[in-house]
C-alpha positions as CSV (number, residue, x, y, z in Angstrom):
1,X,76.5,106.0,101.1
2,X,80.2,105.8,101.2
3,X,80.7,108.6,99.1
4,X,78.6,110.8,101.6
5,X,80.8,109.4,104.6
6,X,83.8,110.2,102.5
7,X,82.8,113.7,101.9
8,X,82.2,114.1,105.7
9,X,85.8,112.7,106.2
10,X,87.3,114.9,103.7
11,X,85.6,118.0,105.3
12,X,86.7,117.0,108.6
13,X,90.1,116.6,107.5
14,X,90.1,119.9,105.9
15,X,88.8,121.7,108.9
16,X,91.7,120.6,110.8
17,X,94.3,121.0,108.3
18,X,97.0,123.5,108.6
19,X,97.4,122.8,112.3
20,X,101.0,122.2,113.6
21,X,99.9,119.1,115.4
22,X,98.6,117.5,112.2
23,X,102.0,118.3,110.5
24,X,103.8,116.8,113.3
25,X,101.6,113.6,113.1
26,X,101.9,113.3,109.3
27,X,105.1,111.8,108.1
28,X,106.3,112.6,104.6
29,X,105.3,109.2,103.2
30,X,101.8,109.5,104.6
31,X,101.3,112.9,103.5
32,X,102.4,112.0,99.9
33,X,100.3,108.8,99.9
34,X,97.2,110.8,100.9
35,X,98.0,113.6,98.3
36,X,98.3,110.8,95.6
37,X,94.8,109.7,96.6
38,X,93.5,113.2,96.6
39,X,94.8,113.8,93.2
40,X,93.3,110.5,91.9
41,X,90.0,111.3,93.3
42,X,90.0,114.8,91.8
43,X,91.2,113.5,88.3
44,X,88.6,110.7,88.4
45,X,85.8,113.4,88.6
46,X,82.3,112.6,89.7
47,X,82.4,114.7,93.0
48,X,80.3,117.6,93.9
49,X,81.7,121.0,93.7
50,X,82.0,121.3,97.5
51,X,83.8,118.0,97.8
52,X,86.1,118.9,94.8
53,X,86.9,122.1,96.7
54,X,87.5,120.2,100.0
55,X,89.7,117.9,98.2
56,X,91.7,120.7,96.6
57,X,92.1,122.4,99.9
58,X,93.4,119.1,101.4
59,X,95.7,118.6,98.6
60,X,97.2,122.0,99.1
61,X,97.8,121.3,102.7
62,X,99.4,117.9,102.1
63,X,101.6,119.4,99.5
64,X,102.7,122.0,102.2
65,X,103.5,119.2,104.7
66,X,105.5,117.3,102.1
67,X,107.5,120.5,101.1
68,X,108.2,121.2,104.8
69,X,109.3,117.6,105.4
70,X,111.6,117.7,102.4
71,X,113.0,121.0,103.2
72,X,113.7,119.8,106.8
73,X,115.4,116.8,105.3
74,X,117.5,118.9,103.0
75,X,118.6,121.2,105.9
76,X,119.7,118.2,107.9
77,X,121.7,116.9,105.0
78,X,123.3,120.2,104.4
79,X,124.1,120.5,108.0
80,X,125.6,117.0,108.1
81,X,127.8,117.7,104.9
82,X,128.9,120.9,106.3
83,X,129.9,119.3,109.7
84,X,131.9,116.5,107.6
85,X,133.7,119.2,105.6
86,X,134.6,121.2,108.6
87,X,135.9,118.1,110.3
88,X,138.0,117.2,107.3
89,X,139.3,120.9,107.1
90,X,140.2,120.6,110.7
91,X,141.9,117.1,110.3
92,X,144.0,118.5,107.4
93,X,144.9,121.6,109.3
94,X,146.1,119.4,112.1
95,X,148.2,117.2,109.8
96,X,149.8,120.3,108.1
97,X,150.6,121.7,111.5
98,X,152.2,118.6,112.7
99,X,154.3,118.2,109.6
100,X,156.5,121.3,110.6
């Protein structure tokens, strides 16, 4: 009985996947952990074709969420580092201008 309800839960999750509200609700760690569970279940086998397809689709959506979260984090890091470098260059320019 648990497997049947699990299938229904997976199908329900897949039907809503790809929505921006879900992506906003899922943090990186949460999406990663769910993706790990999806992969574990697929590797374990024993699921019907329909459930396997639903799990695969869910995994693809979770991977997209993780990728977008990581890209966002990378962009924030890059912006922060660029701002820090710009501030250092401005400080150096002020020092050089004040020495004359």
